C-alpha positions in Angstrom: 2.2 -3.3 1.1 6.0 -2.7 1.2 7.6 -2.5 4.6 11.2 -1.3 4.9 12.9 -2.6 8.0 15.8 -0.5 9.4 18.3 -2.4 11.6 21.8 -2.2 13.0 24.2 -5.2 12.8 26.7 -5.1 15.7 30.2 -5.9 14.5 33.4 -5.8 16.7 34.5 -2.7 14.8 31.1 -1.0 15.3 27.5 -1.1 14.2 26.5 -1.1 10.5 23.0 0.2 9.6 21.2 -1.7 6.9 17.7 -2.1 5.5 15.5 -5.0 4.5 12.3 -5.2 2.5 9.1 -7.1 3.4 5.8 -7.4 1.6 2.9 -7.5 4.0 -0.9 -7.2 4.0 -2.2 -3.6 4.4 -2.0 -2.4 8.0 0.1 -5.4 9.2 3.5 -5.2 11.0 6.1 -7.8 10.5 6.2 -10.7 13.0 9.0 -12.9 14.2 8.7 -15.4 11.4 8.7 -12.7 8.6 11.7 -11.0 10.2 13.7 -14.2 10.6 13.0 -15.1 7.0 14.0 -11.7 5.8 17.3 -11.9 7.7 17.8 -15.5 6.4 17.4 -14.2 2.8 20.1 -11.6 3.6 22.4 -14.4 4.8 21.9 -13.7 8.6 20.9 -16.9 10.3 19.4 -15.5 13.5 16.9 -16.2 16.3 14.8 -13.7 18.3 16.6 -13.1 21.6 14.7 -10.1 23.0 11.1 -9.6 21.9 10.7 -6.2 23.6 13.9 -4.6 22.2 13.7 -6.5 18.9 17.1 -8.0 19.2 18.2 -11.0 17.2 21.2 -13.1 17.9 23.1 -15.4 15.5 22.3 -19.1 15.6 26.0 -20.0 14.9 28.4 -18.8 17.6 31.2 -18.2 15.0 29.5 -15.3 13.1 31.3 -12.0 12.6 28.4 -10.1 14.2 27.1 -10.3 17.8 23.5 -9.2 17.3 21.0 -7.4 15.0 18.7 -4.7 16.5 15.7 -3.4 14.6 15.6 0.4 14.8 12.4 1.2 12.9 9.8 0.2 10.2 8.7 2.3 7.3 5.3 1.1 6.1 5.1 3.5 3.1 1.9 5.0 4.4 0.3 7.8 2.5 1.5 11.2 3.9 5.0 10.1 4.6 7.6 12.7 3.6 9.1 12.8 0.2 12.6 11.4 -0.3 14.4 14.4 -1.8 17.7 12.6 -2.3 15.9 9.8 -4.3 14.1 12.5 -6.3 17.4 14.2 -7.1 19.1 11.0 -8.2 16.2 10.0 -10.4 16.1 13.5 -11.9 19.8 13.3 -12.8 19.3 9.9 -14.5 16.4 10.9 -16.7 17.2 12.4 -20.1 17.3 16.2 -20.0 15.0 18.2 -22.4 16.8 19.7 -25.3 17.7 23.3 -24.7 16.6 24.5 -28.1 18.4 26.3 -30.9 
């Protein structure tokens, strides 16, 4: 099952919202190990600092960000609402039907 992880990276100039992707067994939520590995793949070398608030801090003190905070998970469960923006983009990329003569 795909799990999209929404998170904010706190930079001195302000937060930046990003997303990561994990593949998990059906019905599972990501654990600390999976999240740290996902961040590592995204070039964020972090450790879990606050388990309750899902806040990760950089391992190296010289990083350009101060923390990463997970804001939500999207497990792609059936019944989730349709992404109209994505549908519109895909519709514009597909070849259009000929209009006829």
